[in-house]
OpenMM code with the backbone's topology and positions (N, CA, C; nanometers):
from openmm import Vec3, app, unit

residues = "VAL ALA ARG LEU ASP PHE HIS THR ALA GLU VAL ASP VAL PRO PRO ALA GLY MET ILE LEU VAL CYS".split()
positions = [
    Vec3(13.6303, 10.5322, 12.7493),
    Vec3(13.6531, 10.4618, 12.8766),
    Vec3(13.6611, 10.3110, 12.8521),
    Vec3(13.5739, 10.2627, 12.7672),
    Vec3(13.5720, 10.1176, 12.7395),
    Vec3(13.7080, 10.0740, 12.6847),
    Vec3(13.7640, 10.1576, 12.5981),
    Vec3(13.8930, 10.1210, 12.5378),
    Vec3(14.0001, 10.1088, 12.6461),
    Vec3(14.0042, 10.2056, 12.7346),
    Vec3(14.1044, 10.2033, 12.8412),
    Vec3(14.0834, 10.0809, 12.9303),
    Vec3(13.9593, 10.0566, 12.9661),
    Vec3(13.9285, 9.9411, 13.0511),
    Vec3(13.9732, 9.8124, 12.9834),
    Vec3(13.9433, 9.8034, 12.8539),
    Vec3(13.9781, 9.6824, 12.7782),
    Vec3(14.1284, 9.6607, 12.7815),
    Vec3(14.2026, 9.7659, 12.7541),
    Vec3(14.3490, 9.7546, 12.7521),
    Vec3(14.4006, 9.7155, 12.8905),
    Vec3(14.3472, 9.7796, 12.9927),
    Vec3(14.3919, 9.7513, 13.1293),
    Vec3(14.3648, 9.6058, 13.1652),
    Vec3(14.2469, 9.5589, 13.1314),
    Vec3(14.2098, 9.4207, 13.1632),
    Vec3(14.3036, 9.3246, 13.0893),
    Vec3(14.3335, 9.3566, 12.9639),
    Vec3(14.4186, 9.2673, 12.8844),
    Vec3(14.5560, 9.2548, 12.9483),
    Vec3(14.6095, 9.3693, 12.9951),
    Vec3(14.7445, 9.3683, 13.0540),
    Vec3(14.7398, 9.3151, 13.1974),
    Vec3(14.6315, 9.3479, 13.2661),
    Vec3(14.6194, 9.3062, 13.4062),
    Vec3(14.5976, 9.1552, 13.4171),
    Vec3(14.5037, 9.1036, 13.3384),
    Vec3(14.4711, 8.9607, 13.3447),
    Vec3(14.4959, 8.8948, 13.2088),
    Vec3(14.5002, 8.7639, 13.2046),
    Vec3(14.5251, 8.6873, 13.0816),
    Vec3(14.4156, 8.7081, 12.9788),
    Vec3(14.4286, 8.6476, 12.8602),
    Vec3(14.3297, 8.6583, 12.7517),
    Vec3(14.1884, 8.6264, 12.8004),
    Vec3(14.1786, 8.5424, 12.9014),
    Vec3(14.0465, 8.5049, 12.9539),
    Vec3(13.9658, 8.6302, 12.9848),
    Vec3(14.0309, 8.7306, 13.0446),
    Vec3(13.9619, 8.8544, 13.0793),
    Vec3(13.9087, 8.9225, 12.9542),
    Vec3(13.9854, 8.9160, 12.8454),
    Vec3(13.9422, 8.9792, 12.7210),
    Vec3(13.8061, 8.9239, 12.6788),
    Vec3(13.7909, 8.7926, 12.6843),
    Vec3(13.6635, 8.7302, 12.6441),
    Vec3(13.5515, 8.7778, 12.7363),
    Vec3(13.5818, 8.7868, 12.8655),
    Vec3(13.4797, 8.8289, 12.9610),
    Vec3(13.4347, 8.9712, 12.9306),
    Vec3(13.5315, 9.0575, 12.9017),
    Vec3(13.4990, 9.1978, 12.8715),
    Vec3(13.4205, 9.2045, 12.7415),
    Vec3(13.4586, 9.1210, 12.6452),
    Vec3(13.3911, 9.1232, 12.5158),
    Vec3(13.2466, 9.0779, 12.5359),
] * unit.nanometer
topology = app.Topology()
chain = topology.addChain("A")
for resn in residues:
    res = topology.addResidue(resn, chain)
    for name in ("N", "CA", "C"):
        topology.addAtom(name, app.Element.getBySymbol(name[0]), res)
């Protein structure tokens, strides 16, 4: 689930979201 969420966040929002998820 985390992987899917991560991918979705990356595509949905800019790199900023990636850092937040990380």
